[in-house]
C-alpha positions as CSV (number, residue, x, y, z in Angstrom):
1,M,-186.0,80.6,-258.0
2,D,-183.0,82.9,-257.4
3,R,-179.8,82.8,-259.4
4,A,-177.8,80.9,-256.7
5,A,-180.3,78.1,-256.7
6,Q,-180.3,78.0,-260.4
7,K,-176.5,77.7,-260.5
8,Q,-176.5,74.9,-257.9
9,A,-179.2,73.0,-259.9
10,A,-177.1,73.4,-263.0
11,Q,-174.0,72.0,-261.3
12,T,-175.9,69.1,-259.9
13,E,-177.3,68.3,-263.3
14,K,-173.8,68.4,-264.7
15,L,-172.5,66.0,-262.1
16,I,-175.2,63.6,-262.8
17,K,-174.4,63.7,-266.5
18,D,-170.6,63.6,-265.8
19,P,-169.8,61.6,-262.6
20,T,-166.0,62.0,-262.9
21,V,-164.3,64.1,-260.2
22,P,-161.8,66.8,-261.3
23,V,-158.5,66.5,-259.5
24,S,-155.0,67.9,-259.7
25,L,-151.8,66.0,-259.0
26,Q,-148.4,66.8,-257.6
27,P,-145.3,64.6,-257.1
28,V,-144.0,63.6,-253.7
29,R,-141.0,65.9,-253.0
30,Q,-137.8,65.3,-251.0
31,E,-136.9,68.2,-248.7
32,T,-135.4,68.9,-245.3
33,L,-138.1,69.7,-242.7
34,T,-137.3,71.6,-239.5
35,D,-139.7,71.9,-236.6
36,T,-139.1,75.2,-234.7
37,L,-140.5,77.0,-231.7
38,E,-140.6,80.8,-231.5
39,I,-140.3,82.5,-228.2
40,N,-140.2,86.2,-227.3
41,G,-138.3,87.9,-224.6
42,E,-136.3,90.8,-223.4
43,L,-132.6,91.2,-223.6
44,T,-130.7,91.2,-220.3
45,T,-127.2,90.4,-219.2
46,S,-125.6,88.4,-216.4
47,A,-123.1,91.3,-215.9
48,D,-125.3,94.0,-214.4
49,V,-124.1,95.5,-211.2
50,T,-124.3,98.7,-209.2
51,V,-120.7,99.7,-208.2
52,G,-120.6,101.0,-204.7
53,A,-118.0,102.6,-202.3
54,R,-115.9,100.2,-200.2
55,V,-114.9,102.8,-197.6
56,A,-116.4,105.9,-196.1
57,G,-115.2,109.2,-197.5
58,K,-116.0,112.2,-199.6
59,L,-116.3,111.7,-203.4
60,I,-113.9,114.1,-205.0
61,A,-114.1,113.1,-208.7
62,V,-116.4,111.2,-211.1
63,Y,-114.9,110.3,-214.5
64,V,-117.9,108.8,-216.4
65,H,-121.4,109.8,-217.6
66,D,-124.6,108.1,-218.5
67,G,-124.1,105.9,-221.6
68,D,-120.2,105.9,-221.5
69,R,-118.5,102.8,-222.5
70,V,-116.0,101.5,-219.8
71,A,-113.3,98.9,-219.9
72,A,-112.7,96.4,-217.2
73,G,-110.8,98.0,-214.3
74,K,-111.4,101.6,-215.6
75,L,-111.4,104.3,-212.9
76,I,-114.9,105.7,-212.8
77,A,-114.8,107.7,-209.5
78,E,-112.4,108.5,-206.7
79,Q,-112.8,109.4,-203.0
80,D,-110.5,111.6,-200.9
81,T,-107.2,109.6,-200.2
82,S,-105.1,112.3,-198.5
83,M,-105.2,110.6,-195.1
84,A,-104.8,107.1,-196.6
85,R,-101.7,108.2,-198.6
86,S,-100.2,109.7,-195.4
87,Q,-100.7,106.4,-193.7
88,V,-98.9,104.7,-196.6
89,Q,-95.9,107.0,-196.1
90,Q,-95.9,106.3,-192.4
91,A,-96.1,102.5,-193.0
92,Q,-93.3,102.7,-195.5
93,G,-91.1,104.3,-192.8
94,Q,-92.0,101.5,-190.4
95,V,-91.1,98.9,-193.0
96,S,-87.7,100.5,-193.6
97,A,-87.0,100.6,-189.8
98,A,-88.0,97.0,-189.5
99,R,-85.8,95.9,-192.3
100,A,-82.8,97.7,-190.7
101,A,-83.5,96.1,-187.4
102,L,-83.6,92.7,-189.1
103,A,-80.3,93.3,-190.8
104,Q,-78.7,94.3,-187.5
105,A,-80.2,91.2,-185.8
106,M,-78.9,88.9,-188.5
107,T,-75.4,90.5,-188.2
108,N,-75.4,90.0,-184.4
109,A,-76.5,86.4,-184.9
110,Q,-73.5,85.9,-187.2
111,I,-70.7,87.6,-185.2
112,G,-72.1,87.3,-181.7
113,P,-71.0,83.6,-181.2
114,Q,-67.5,84.5,-182.5
115,R,-67.2,87.4,-180.1
116,S,-68.5,85.4,-177.1
117,A,-66.2,82.5,-177.8
118,A,-63.2,84.8,-177.9
119,G,-64.3,86.4,-174.6
120,V,-64.5,83.0,-173.0
121,A,-61.0,82.0,-174.3
122,T,-59.6,85.3,-173.0
123,A,-61.2,84.9,-169.6
124,E,-59.8,81.3,-169.3
125,A,-56.3,82.5,-170.1
126,Q,-56.5,85.3,-167.5
127,L,-57.7,82.7,-164.9
128,R,-54.8,80.4,-165.7
129,S,-52.3,83.3,-165.3
130,A,-53.9,84.4,-162.0
131,K,-53.8,80.8,-160.6
132,A,-50.2,80.5,-161.6
133,Q,-49.3,83.7,-159.8
134,L,-51.2,82.5,-156.7
135,A,-49.4,79.2,-156.7
136,K,-46.1,80.9,-157.0
137,A,-46.9,83.2,-154.1
138,R,-48.0,80.3,-151.9
139,A,-44.9,78.2,-152.8
140,G,-42.3,81.0,-151.8
141,A,-38.7,81.3,-153.0
142,R,-36.6,78.3,-154.1
143,S,-33.5,77.1,-152.1
144,E,-31.3,78.0,-155.0
145,E,-32.6,81.6,-154.8
146,I,-31.9,81.7,-151.0
147,A,-28.4,80.3,-151.5
148,Q,-27.7,82.9,-154.2
149,A,-28.9,85.7,-152.0
150,K,-26.6,84.5,-149.1
151,S,-23.7,84.3,-151.4
152,Q,-24.3,87.9,-152.5
153,V,-24.5,89.0,-148.8
154,N,-21.1,87.3,-148.1
155,A,-19.5,88.8,-151.1
156,A,-20.9,92.2,-150.2
157,K,-19.7,91.8,-146.6
158,S,-16.2,90.9,-147.8
159,A,-16.1,93.8,-150.1
160,L,-17.3,96.1,-147.2
161,E,-14.5,94.8,-144.9
162,T,-11.9,95.4,-147.5
163,A,-13.2,98.9,-148.2
164,R,-13.3,99.7,-144.5
165,K,-9.6,98.7,-144.0
166,E,-8.6,100.6,-147.0
167,R,-10.3,103.7,-145.6
168,D,-8.7,103.4,-142.2
169,R,-5.3,103.0,-143.7
170,A,-5.8,106.0,-146.0
171,R,-6.9,108.1,-142.9
172,V,-3.7,107.2,-141.0
173,L,-1.5,108.0,-144.0
174,F,-3.4,111.3,-144.5
175,E,-2.8,112.2,-140.9
176,Q,0.9,111.4,-141.4
177,G,0.9,113.6,-144.6
178,A,1.7,110.6,-146.8
179,V,-1.4,110.9,-149.0
180,S,-3.6,113.6,-150.3
181,Q,-7.1,114.5,-149.2
182,Q,-8.3,113.2,-152.5
183,R,-7.0,109.8,-151.8
184,L,-8.8,109.8,-148.5
185,D,-12.0,110.9,-150.1
186,G,-11.8,108.2,-152.7
187,A,-11.3,105.5,-150.0
188,E,-14.3,107.0,-148.0
189,N,-16.5,106.8,-151.1
190,A,-15.5,103.2,-151.8
191,Y,-16.4,102.3,-148.3
192,Q,-19.8,103.9,-148.5
193,S,-20.5,102.1,-151.8
194,A,-19.5,98.8,-150.3
195,L,-21.7,99.5,-147.3
196,S,-24.7,100.3,-149.5
197,N,-24.2,97.1,-151.5
198,Y,-23.9,95.1,-148.3
199,E,-27.2,96.5,-147.0
200,A,-28.9,95.8,-150.4
201,A,-27.7,92.2,-150.3
202,L,-29.0,91.8,-146.8
203,E,-32.4,93.2,-147.8
204,N,-32.5,90.9,-150.8
205,L,-31.8,88.0,-148.5
206,R,-34.5,89.0,-146.2
207,M,-36.9,89.3,-149.1
208,V,-36.0,85.9,-150.5
209,Q,-36.3,84.3,-147.0
210,N,-39.6,86.0,-146.5
211,W,-40.8,85.7,-150.3
212,T,-44.6,86.3,-150.0
213,R,-46.1,88.8,-147.8
214,P,-49.6,88.3,-146.5
215,E,-50.9,91.2,-148.4
216,D,-49.2,89.9,-151.6
217,L,-50.9,86.5,-151.1
218,Q,-54.3,88.2,-150.6
219,S,-53.8,90.2,-153.8
220,A,-53.0,87.0,-155.8
221,E,-56.0,85.3,-154.4
222,E,-58.2,88.3,-155.3
223,Q,-56.9,88.3,-158.8
224,V,-57.9,84.6,-159.1
225,R,-61.4,85.4,-157.8
226,Q,-61.7,88.2,-160.3
227,A,-60.5,86.0,-163.2
228,E,-63.1,83.3,-162.2
229,E,-65.9,85.9,-162.1
230,S,-64.8,87.2,-165.6
231,L,-64.9,83.6,-166.9
232,R,-68.4,83.0,-165.5
233,N,-69.6,86.2,-167.1
234,A,-68.1,85.3,-170.4
235,K,-69.8,81.9,-170.3
236,A,-73.1,83.4,-169.3
237,E,-72.9,85.8,-172.3
238,Q,-72.0,82.8,-174.5
239,K,-75.2,81.1,-173.4
240,L,-77.1,84.2,-174.6
241,D,-76.1,83.4,-178.2
242,T,-79.2,81.3,-178.5
243,L,-81.2,84.4,-178.0
244,L,-79.7,86.0,-181.1
245,D,-81.7,83.6,-183.4
246,Q,-84.8,84.5,-181.4
247,Q,-84.0,88.2,-182.0
248,V,-83.8,87.5,-185.7
249,Q,-87.1,85.7,-185.7
250,A,-88.7,88.6,-183.7
251,A,-87.2,91.1,-186.2
252,R,-88.7,89.1,-189.1
253,A,-92.1,89.1,-187.4
254,N,-91.9,92.8,-186.9
255,L,-91.0,93.3,-190.6
256,R,-94.0,91.1,-191.6
257,S,-96.3,93.1,-189.4
258,A,-94.9,96.4,-190.8
259,E,-95.4,95.1,-194.4
260,A,-98.9,94.0,-193.6
261,Q,-99.7,97.5,-192.3
262,L,-98.2,98.9,-195.5
263,A,-100.4,96.6,-197.6
264,M,-103.5,97.7,-195.6
265,A,-102.6,101.3,-196.1
266,R,-102.1,100.8,-199.8
267,Q,-105.4,98.9,-200.0
268,A,-107.2,101.8,-198.4
269,V,-105.9,104.0,-201.2
270,A,-107.0,101.4,-203.8
271,D,-110.4,101.1,-202.1
272,A,-111.0,104.8,-202.5
273,Q,-110.5,104.4,-206.3
274,I,-113.8,103.0,-207.6
275,R,-113.3,101.0,-210.8
276,S,-115.5,99.1,-213.2
277,P,-115.5,95.3,-212.5
278,F,-116.0,94.5,-216.2
279,A,-116.4,96.0,-219.6
280,G,-119.8,97.6,-220.4
281,R,-121.7,100.8,-220.3
282,V,-122.8,103.2,-217.6
283,F,-126.5,102.9,-217.1
284,G,-128.1,106.0,-215.5
285,K,-126.6,109.0,-213.9
286,P,-123.7,108.4,-211.5
287,V,-123.4,110.0,-208.1
288,Q,-122.0,113.5,-208.3
289,A,-118.7,114.6,-206.9
290,G,-118.9,116.1,-203.4
291,A,-121.2,113.5,-202.0
292,Y,-120.1,111.8,-198.8
293,L,-120.3,108.0,-199.2
294,N,-120.6,105.3,-196.7
295,P,-119.4,101.7,-197.4
296,G,-121.8,100.2,-199.9
297,S,-123.2,103.6,-201.1
298,P,-124.0,103.2,-204.8
299,V,-121.9,105.2,-207.3
300,A,-122.8,104.0,-210.8
301,R,-124.6,101.1,-212.5
302,I,-122.5,99.2,-215.1
303,V,-124.3,96.9,-217.6
304,G,-122.0,94.5,-219.3
305,E,-122.0,94.0,-223.1
306,N,-120.8,90.4,-222.9
307,G,-122.9,87.5,-221.6
308,V,-126.1,88.9,-223.1
309,Y,-129.1,86.6,-223.0
310,F,-132.8,86.7,-223.0
311,E,-135.6,84.6,-221.5
312,G,-138.7,83.4,-223.2
313,E,-141.6,81.1,-222.4
314,A,-142.2,77.6,-223.8
315,P,-145.4,75.6,-223.3
316,E,-145.1,72.5,-221.1
317,S,-145.9,70.2,-224.1
318,L,-142.6,71.2,-225.8
319,V,-140.4,71.4,-222.8
320,P,-139.3,67.7,-223.1
321,S,-138.0,68.6,-226.6
322,L,-135.7,71.3,-225.3
323,R,-132.1,70.5,-224.5
324,V,-129.4,72.7,-223.0
325,G,-127.0,73.6,-225.8
326,D,-129.7,73.5,-228.6
327,P,-129.1,76.2,-231.2
328,V,-131.3,79.3,-231.3
329,K,-131.6,82.0,-234.0
330,V,-132.1,85.3,-232.1
331,T,-133.5,88.3,-234.0
332,L,-133.5,91.9,-232.7
333,D,-136.0,94.2,-234.3
334,A,-134.6,97.3,-232.5
335,V,-131.3,97.0,-234.5
336,G,-132.8,96.6,-237.9
337,G,-133.8,92.9,-237.5
338,K,-130.2,91.7,-237.2
339,S,-129.8,88.2,-236.1
340,A,-127.3,86.4,-233.9
341,A,-126.6,82.8,-233.0
342,G,-127.6,81.7,-229.5
343,R,-128.0,78.5,-227.5
344,I,-130.2,77.3,-224.7
345,V,-128.3,77.5,-221.3
346,S,-131.1,76.6,-219.0
347,V,-134.8,75.6,-218.8
348,S,-136.7,76.5,-215.6
349,P,-137.5,73.4,-213.5
350,T,-140.9,74.8,-212.5
351,S,-143.7,76.4,-214.6
352,T,-145.8,79.5,-213.9
353,E,-148.9,78.8,-211.9
354,V,-151.3,80.3,-214.3
355,A,-150.2,79.6,-217.9
356,R,-148.2,76.4,-217.3
357,V,-145.3,77.7,-219.3
358,Y,-141.6,77.3,-218.5
359,R,-138.9,80.0,-218.7
360,V,-136.1,79.3,-221.2
361,R,-132.8,81.2,-220.9
362,I,-130.9,81.7,-224.2
363,A,-127.3,83.0,-224.3
364,I,-126.3,85.1,-227.3
365,D,-122.9,84.5,-228.9
366,G,-121.7,87.8,-230.2
367,A,-124.7,90.2,-229.9
368,P,-125.2,92.6,-232.9
369,E,-123.8,96.1,-232.7
370,G,-126.1,98.3,-230.8
371,A,-127.8,95.5,-228.8
372,R,-128.5,96.5,-225.2
373,A,-130.3,95.1,-222.2
374,G,-134.0,95.7,-222.3
375,M,-134.5,95.3,-226.1
376,F,-137.2,93.0,-227.4
377,A,-135.9,89.8,-229.0
378,R,-137.3,86.8,-230.8
379,G,-135.8,83.4,-230.6
380,E,-136.4,80.5,-233.1
381,I,-135.5,77.2,-231.5
382,T,-134.9,74.2,-233.7
383,L,-136.8,71.3,-232.0
384,R,-135.9,68.7,-234.6
385,S,-134.8,68.4,-238.2
386,V,-135.4,65.6,-240.7
387,E,-133.0,65.4,-243.6
388,Q,-134.3,64.2,-247.1
389,A,-137.9,63.8,-245.9
390,S,-140.7,62.8,-248.3
391,V,-143.1,65.7,-248.1
392,I,-146.6,66.4,-249.5
393,P,-149.1,69.3,-249.0
394,Q,-151.2,69.1,-245.9
395,A,-154.4,69.3,-248.1
396,A,-153.5,66.0,-249.8
397,I,-154.1,63.9,-246.6
398,V,-157.6,62.6,-245.9
399,T,-158.4,61.2,-242.4
400,A,-161.0,58.6,-241.9
401,E,-161.7,56.4,-238.9
402,G,-158.5,57.6,-237.2
403,K,-156.3,56.7,-240.2
404,S,-154.6,58.9,-242.8
405,Y,-154.7,58.3,-246.5
406,V,-153.8,59.9,-249.8
407,F,-155.2,59.3,-253.3
408,T,-153.4,58.6,-256.5
409,V,-154.8,57.9,-260.0
410,A,-154.6,54.6,-261.7
411,G,-156.5,53.9,-265.0
412,G,-158.5,57.0,-264.6
413,K,-159.8,56.0,-261.2
414,A,-158.9,57.1,-257.6
415,K,-156.8,54.7,-255.6
416,R,-156.4,55.1,-251.8
417,L,-153.0,54.6,-250.2
418,P,-152.4,54.6,-246.4
419,V,-149.7,57.0,-245.1
420,K,-148.1,57.8,-241.8
421,P,-147.8,61.5,-241.2
422,G,-144.7,62.9,-239.5
423,L,-143.3,66.4,-239.0
424,R,-145.5,69.3,-240.2
425,K,-144.1,72.6,-241.2
426,D,-145.5,75.5,-243.3
427,G,-148.3,73.5,-244.9
428,L,-146.1,70.5,-245.7
429,V,-146.2,67.1,-244.0
430,Q,-143.5,64.4,-243.8
431,V,-145.0,61.0,-244.7
432,D,-143.9,57.4,-244.8
433,G,-145.3,54.9,-247.4
434,L,-144.8,57.0,-250.5
435,S,-142.0,57.1,-253.1
436,V,-140.3,60.3,-254.1
437,G,-141.7,61.5,-257.5
438,Q,-145.0,59.5,-257.0
439,E,-147.9,61.7,-258.0
440,I,-150.8,62.1,-255.6
441,V,-154.0,64.1,-255.6
442,V,-153.6,67.5,-254.0
443,D,-156.9,69.1,-255.0
444,G,-160.2,67.3,-254.9
445,A,-159.1,64.5,-252.5
446,L,-162.0,65.2,-250.1
447,D,-164.5,64.3,-252.9
448,L,-162.8,60.9,-253.7
449,S,-163.4,57.4,-252.6
450,E,-161.8,54.1,-253.8
451,G,-162.5,53.5,-257.5
452,V,-164.2,56.8,-258.3
453,Q,-163.7,58.1,-261.8
454,V,-161.4,61.1,-261.9
455,R,-160.4,63.7,-264.4
456,V,-156.9,65.2,-264.0
457,Q,-156.7,68.9,-264.5
458,E,-153.7,71.1,-265.1
459,A,-151.7,70.8,-261.9
460,K,-150.0,74.2,-261.7
461,K,-153.0,76.2,-262.6
462,Q,-155.2,74.3,-260.2
463,A,-152.6,74.4,-257.5
464,R,-152.2,78.2,-257.7
465,A,-156.0,78.6,-257.6
466,S,-156.3,76.5,-254.5
467,G,-153.1,77.6,-252.7
468,L,-151.8,74.1,-252.5
469,E,-148.7,74.3,-254.5
470,F,-145.5,73.4,-252.6
471,G,-144.4,76.3,-250.5
472,A,-147.7,78.2,-250.9
473,G,-149.4,76.8,-247.9
474,G,-146.9,78.4,-245.4
């Protein structure tokens, strides 16, 4: 018989002689148990974009390199803008001209009605004057004027007769030597003056009697027609005042069009300046200066440092326990095992066809320094947590006929107590049906049955030997 068989026989003989079962006890503890799920994934970011050219043109400058940190809106490259800037200057000139035209149109709209109203008033006054002259020409001289003219003729005739008699008498006396030649000349001059006055009076009488000549009447009528035409023209120009407002509106439309052209020209300059859409880092080598770019041609890839997240996989059995917003502890081994807080932002509505797992996206709030897209990450998701749970080692539970039990010692004998296991974590089990501090069998429970004699051994020593001490089973 070998030594092993001899040892087994000795132990059997010992048990027969001493039927008590050695056990160790531990009290029921109260702790907080947390059930977690660990998932692995790769860091990525929602802000990852390849910045491209918006217009065609030659790339004249690139201001960033691979790995450079860039701020939102930073100029990273620039295309040739000489033509676009020339168009800006031209458009600015058109805007200035359109503004001047609008100012002139507004001035015309303000003073035009005043000018046209004054023109109409002047034309009406001229027409009234022309009509009055025509009426006067058609009416002829008044009887008082004719009588006055006849009286002037009679007076002039009487003065002429007196002057003639005085001349004849002075001539007789001169011939007789009674008067001088000077006296005769004076009488002759007086006669000639009286004759001239008489003829003038006769002419004036004839004019009064024949007041308006046909040609004078025609001239007065023509002046009336010209005055009426001037009035019609003035009123026609006044009607055009309504067009002045339309000219203002047209000038405003031209100004808006010029301003739109200027905005387009300025936008062309801005489009040639390629900027980072958000803060991040340049990933990869940008396009070199000198290249000709078409609209959409890639220039540089920018990976944002905010909005970092990673995706892991969860088994379908645990998906119902996951909720959007649940906290997650994220650990990055690549940056020295630093951790950051995260939260679930989405759970894929469908699983993979092979492994039946679901993708879980976890956002990271404040990624550790040095974290970059592509790094490996581990996420610990808290599925549930039980505060002040009554916990015992997993090894203390015995299962029989689908039910769970633990043993305690009463009067040196084993006593079986039913329990309801709950949350399990690191070798500990949450149970209902036991009191905190109540001692239970943690070593030797599998060898017990109701009423079996037991022998309690030193708990700590036995627990260390069996690895069943609280916290050792994890």
